[in-house]
PABAMAR-550776 format. One line per 8 residues: their letters; for each residue x, y, z of C-alpha. Coordinates in nm, 2 decimals, always signed. Layout:
! PABAMAR-550776
a = X Y Z ~ ...
This chain:
! PABAMAR-550776
matkasst = -6.21 -3.26 +0.47 ~ -6.54 -3.13 +0.33 ~ -6.84 -3.06 +0.55 ~ -7.12 -3.30 +0.50 ~ -7.41 -3.13 +0.32 ~ -7.66 -3.37 +0.48 ~ -7.55 -3.31 +0.84 ~ -7.85 -3.29 +1.07
vkekleel = -7.90 -3.02 +1.32 ~ -7.80 -3.26 +1.60 ~ -7.48 -3.35 +1.42 ~ -7.40 -2.98 +1.38 ~ -7.46 -2.91 +1.75 ~ -7.25 -3.21 +1.85 ~ -6.96 -3.08 +1.63 ~ -6.99 -2.73 +1.78
halqvids = -7.00 -2.87 +2.13 ~ -6.70 -3.09 +2.06 ~ -6.51 -2.79 +1.94 ~ -6.61 -2.59 +2.25 ~ -6.49 -2.87 +2.48 ~ -6.15 -2.87 +2.30 ~ -6.12 -2.50 +2.30 ~ -6.21 -2.48 +2.67
kkdqfqil = -5.93 -2.73 +2.75 ~ -5.69 -2.51 +2.55 ~ -5.81 -2.21 +2.74 ~ -5.73 -2.39 +3.07 ~ -5.37 -2.41 +2.96 ~ -5.36 -2.04 +2.89 ~ -5.51 -1.98 +3.24 ~ -5.24 -2.20 +3.38
kgqlpiev = -4.97 -1.99 +3.21 ~ -5.16 -1.68 +3.33 ~ -5.00 -1.35 +3.24 ~ -4.65 -1.50 +3.20 ~ -4.64 -1.48 +2.81 ~ -4.75 -1.11 +2.82 ~ -4.50 -1.04 +3.11 ~ -4.22 -1.20 +2.92
sdledeik = -4.30 -1.00 +2.60 ~ -4.33 -0.68 +2.80 ~ -4.00 -0.74 +2.97 ~ -3.83 -0.81 +2.64 ~ -3.96 -0.48 +2.50 ~ -3.86 -0.29 +2.81 ~ -3.51 -0.44 +2.79 ~ -3.48 -0.34 +2.43
gletrltr = -3.58 +0.01 +2.53 ~ -3.33 +0.03 +2.81 ~ -3.05 -0.10 +2.58 ~ -3.13 +0.17 +2.33 ~ -3.13 +0.43 +2.61 ~ -2.80 +0.29 +2.73 ~ -2.64 +0.32 +2.38 ~ -2.77 +0.67 +2.35
leeqvadq = -2.63 +0.78 +2.68 ~ -2.29 +0.63 +2.60 ~ -2.29 +0.82 +2.28 ~ -2.38 +1.14 +2.46 ~ -2.10 +1.09 +2.71 ~ -1.85 +1.03 +2.43 ~ -1.97 +1.35 +2.26 ~ -1.94 +1.55 +2.57
leeenkhk = -1.59 +1.42 +2.64 ~ -1.49 +1.50 +2.28 ~ -1.64 +1.85 +2.33 ~ -1.44 +1.89 +2.65 ~ -1.11 +1.78 +2.48 ~ -1.18 +2.03 +2.20 ~ -1.21 +2.32 +2.44 ~ -0.90 +2.21 +2.62
eniinsnt = -0.71 +2.22 +2.29 ~ -0.86 +2.57 +2.23 ~ -0.72 +2.69 +2.56 ~ -0.38 +2.55 +2.47 ~ -0.39 +2.73 +2.13 ~ -0.51 +3.05 +2.29 ~ -0.23 +3.04 +2.55 ~ +0.02 +2.99 +2.28
liekynkq = -0.11 +3.29 +2.09 ~ -0.12 +3.50 +2.41 ~ +0.24 +3.41 +2.48 ~ +0.33 +3.50 +2.12 ~ +0.15 +3.83 +2.13 ~ +0.31 +3.92 +2.47 ~ +0.65 +3.87 +2.31 ~ +0.55 +4.09 +2.02
lddvknnr = +0.46 +4.37 +2.26 ~ +0.83 +4.41 +2.34 ~ +0.90 +4.50 +1.98 ~ +0.60 +4.73 +1.90 ~ +0.70 +5.04 +1.71 ~ +0.38 +5.24 +1.75 ~ +0.05 +5.27 +1.95 ~ -0.15 +5.12 +1.67
efealtke = +0.05 +4.79 +1.69 ~ +0.03 +4.80 +2.06 ~ -0.35 +4.83 +2.07 ~ -0.39 +4.57 +1.80 ~ -0.18 +4.32 +2.00 ~ -0.36 +4.41 +2.32 ~ -0.70 +4.34 +2.16 ~ -0.58 +4.01 +2.03
ielqqlen = -0.46 +3.91 +2.38 ~ -0.79 +4.02 +2.53 ~ -0.98 +3.82 +2.26 ~ -0.78 +3.51 +2.33 ~ -0.83 +3.55 +2.71 ~ -1.21 +3.57 +2.64 ~ -1.18 +3.26 +2.43 ~ -1.01 +3.09 +2.72
klsekrik = -1.29 +3.19 +2.96 ~ -1.55 +3.07 +2.72 ~ -1.37 +2.74 +2.67 ~ -1.34 +2.70 +3.05 ~ -1.71 +2.76 +3.09 ~ -1.79 +2.50 +2.81 ~ -1.55 +2.25 +2.98 ~ -1.73 +2.29 +3.31
eaqisveq = -2.07 +2.25 +3.14 ~ -1.94 +1.94 +2.96 ~ -1.80 +1.79 +3.29 ~ -2.14 +1.85 +3.47 ~ -2.32 +1.69 +3.17 ~ -2.09 +1.39 +3.17 ~ -2.14 +1.34 +3.55 ~ -2.52 +1.36 +3.50
kkemlent = -2.51 +1.12 +3.21 ~ -2.28 +0.88 +3.40 ~ -2.53 +0.88 +3.69 ~ -2.81 +0.81 +3.44 ~ -2.60 +0.54 +3.29 ~ -2.55 +0.37 +3.62 ~ -2.92 +0.38 +3.70 ~ -3.00 +0.25 +3.36
igrldskk = -2.75 -0.04 +3.39 ~ -2.90 -0.12 +3.73 ~ -3.25 -0.13 +3.59 ~ -3.14 -0.33 +3.29 ~ -2.97 -0.59 +3.50 ~ -3.28 -0.62 +3.72 ~ -3.51 -0.65 +3.42 ~ -3.28 -0.92 +3.27
kdleekki = -3.29 -1.11 +3.59 ~ -3.67 -1.09 +3.61 ~ -3.70 -1.20 +3.24 ~ -3.48 -1.50 +3.31 ~ -3.69 -1.60 +3.60 ~ -4.02 -1.55 +3.41 ~ -3.88 -1.75 +3.11 ~ -3.78 -2.04 +3.33
eldkivek = -4.12 -2.04 +3.50 ~ -4.30 -2.03 +3.16 ~ -4.07 -2.30 +3.01 ~ -4.16 -2.53 +3.29 ~ -4.53 -2.49 +3.23 ~ -4.48 -2.52 +2.85 ~ -4.28 -2.84 +2.90 ~ -4.56 -2.99 +3.10
tekeetkl = -4.84 -2.89 +2.87 ~ -4.68 -2.88 +2.52 ~ -4.77 -3.24 +2.42 ~ -5.13 -3.20 +2.53 ~ -5.16 -2.86 +2.37 ~ -5.03 -2.99 +2.04 ~ -5.28 -3.28 +2.06 ~ -5.57 -3.04 +2.13
gkaaertr = -5.46 -2.81 +1.85 ~ -5.47 -3.10 +1.60 ~ -5.81 -3.22 +1.74 ~ -5.95 -2.86 +1.71 ~ -5.82 -2.84 +1.35 ~ -5.99 -3.17 +1.26 ~ -6.32 -3.06 +1.42 ~ -6.32 -2.72 +1.26
kkieprll = -6.30 -2.88 +0.92 ~ -6.63 -3.06 +0.99 ~ -6.82 -2.75 +1.07 ~ -6.99 -2.53 +0.81 ~ -6.80 -2.20 +0.76 ~ -7.11 -2.00 +0.85 ~ -7.14 -2.17 +1.18 ~ -6.77 -2.16 +1.25
kaydkira = -6.76 -1.79 +1.18 ~ -7.05 -1.73 +1.43 ~ -6.88 -1.96 +1.68 ~ -6.55 -1.77 +1.67 ~ -6.74 -1.44 +1.69 ~ -6.93 -1.54 +2.00 ~ -6.62 -1.69 +2.16 ~ -6.42 -1.37 +2.11
ryknglav = -6.70 -1.17 +2.28 ~ -6.67 -1.34 +2.62 ~ -6.36 -1.37 +2.85 ~ -6.44 -1.73 +2.94 ~ -6.45 -1.82 +2.57 ~ -6.79 -2.00 +2.60 ~ -6.98 -2.00 +2.27 ~ -7.17 -2.33 +2.32
vtirrsac = -7.34 -2.40 +2.66 ~ -7.59 -2.64 +2.82 ~ -7.88 -2.56 +3.04 ~ -7.82 -2.60 +3.41 ~ -8.11 -2.57 +3.65 ~ -8.33 -2.43 +3.38 ~ -8.08 -2.15 +3.31 ~ -7.83 -2.07 +3.03
ggcynrvp = -7.49 -2.21 +3.12 ~ -7.33 -1.89 +2.99 ~ -7.52 -1.59 +3.13 ~ -7.74 -1.78 +3.39 ~ -8.06 -1.63 +3.27 ~ -8.37 -1.85 +3.28 ~ -8.45 -2.04 +2.96 ~ -8.82 -2.07 +2.90
pqiqielg = -8.96 -2.43 +2.92 ~ -9.08 -2.41 +2.56 ~ -8.72 -2.34 +2.44 ~ -8.60 -2.63 +2.65 ~ -8.85 -2.86 +2.48 ~ -8.74 -2.74 +2.14 ~ -8.38 -2.81 +2.22 ~ -8.45 -3.18 +2.24
lykniitc = -8.63 -3.18 +1.90 ~ -8.32 -3.07 +1.71 ~ -8.51 -2.88 +1.45 ~ -8.31 -2.56 +1.47 ~ -7.99 -2.43 +1.63 ~ -8.11 -2.22 +1.92 ~ -7.92 -1.94 +2.09 ~ -7.98 -1.77 +2.42
ehcgrviv = -8.20 -1.47 +2.39 ~ -7.99 -1.28 +2.65 ~ -7.62 -1.36 +2.56 ~ -7.64 -1.50 +2.21 ~ -7.46 -1.83 +2.30 ~ -7.55 -2.15 +2.12 ~ -7.75 -2.37 +2.36 ~ -7.73 -2.75 +2.34
dneiggyp = -7.94 -3.00 +2.54 ~ -7.79 -3.21 +2.82 ~ -7.77 -3.52 +2.60 ~ -7.51 -3.35 +2.38 ~ -7.36 -3.18 +2.68 ~ -7.31 -3.51 +2.86 ~ -7.53 -3.42 +3.16 ~ -7.83 -3.60 +3.29
pepkekdk = -8.16 -3.45 +3.17 ~ -8.30 -3.16 +3.37 ~ -8.60 -3.27 +3.58 ~ -8.94 -3.15 +3.45 ~ -9.14 -2.92 +3.66 ~ -9.38 -3.20 +3.76 ~ -9.09 -3.43 +3.85 ~ -8.93 -3.18 +4.08
pkktrrak = -8.98 -3.25 +4.45 ~ -9.25 -3.04 +4.59 ~ -9.18 -2.83 +4.90 ~ -9.37 -2.92 +5.21 ~ -9.55 -2.65 +5.40 ~ -9.27 -2.64 +5.66 ~ -9.00 -2.61 +5.38 ~ -9.20 -2.33 +5.22
akae = -9.24 -2.14 +5.55 ~ -8.86 -2.18 +5.61 ~ -8.78 -2.05 +5.26 ~ -9.00 -1.75 +5.32
């Protein structure tokens, strides 16, 4: 739907204010959900990380067990060789053969000691990894339980608000199509700047409804003339008069009840 080229300033302000009302209602739903969507996303990421860690630990345990078995086989092979060399010692014919066999036996004995050391190291590592596995599984189970509870809580809220959010989303889309791209871009930029998402505000008690700074009387008069789109000189939000905002007009200075001497003295 194309934007009307002949839209008056008042019409443009009405459209901006209508969009602000819709967006503010949508923001209320986000407030209702609170941090739940972020918490759910964070928990899902944390669970993925823990599952990856769990897989890595399981692989490391398997590697250590394989290493342990390899060294156990080395010991068996070394013992077989030692037994063989010891038998050969009974048939040696000279000192050279005797020394050679003795060195081989010593070498295999050293290999056994080294393998025994590696086995102990592997066993210690496996115990440590198993302890880490147990802790990781505990944390993973806890996080999965938390995630399930958060999802149930979030799903209940979504179930209650989904229809209204969809309705508001469509209304916002229709309204945005009516607004000039230039104004829409400025509106989105202002909205993103403030946590409460207010880009279009009214005047309440002679002050800007966004930053609560005083709006000069001349500016208040100009708002009702609809000659220009006026923004707050302090916060940059678009200001609309109370007629567009749906509030009764602000009382003029001369219409405001005057304080009696007693009231003035009490105020001082």
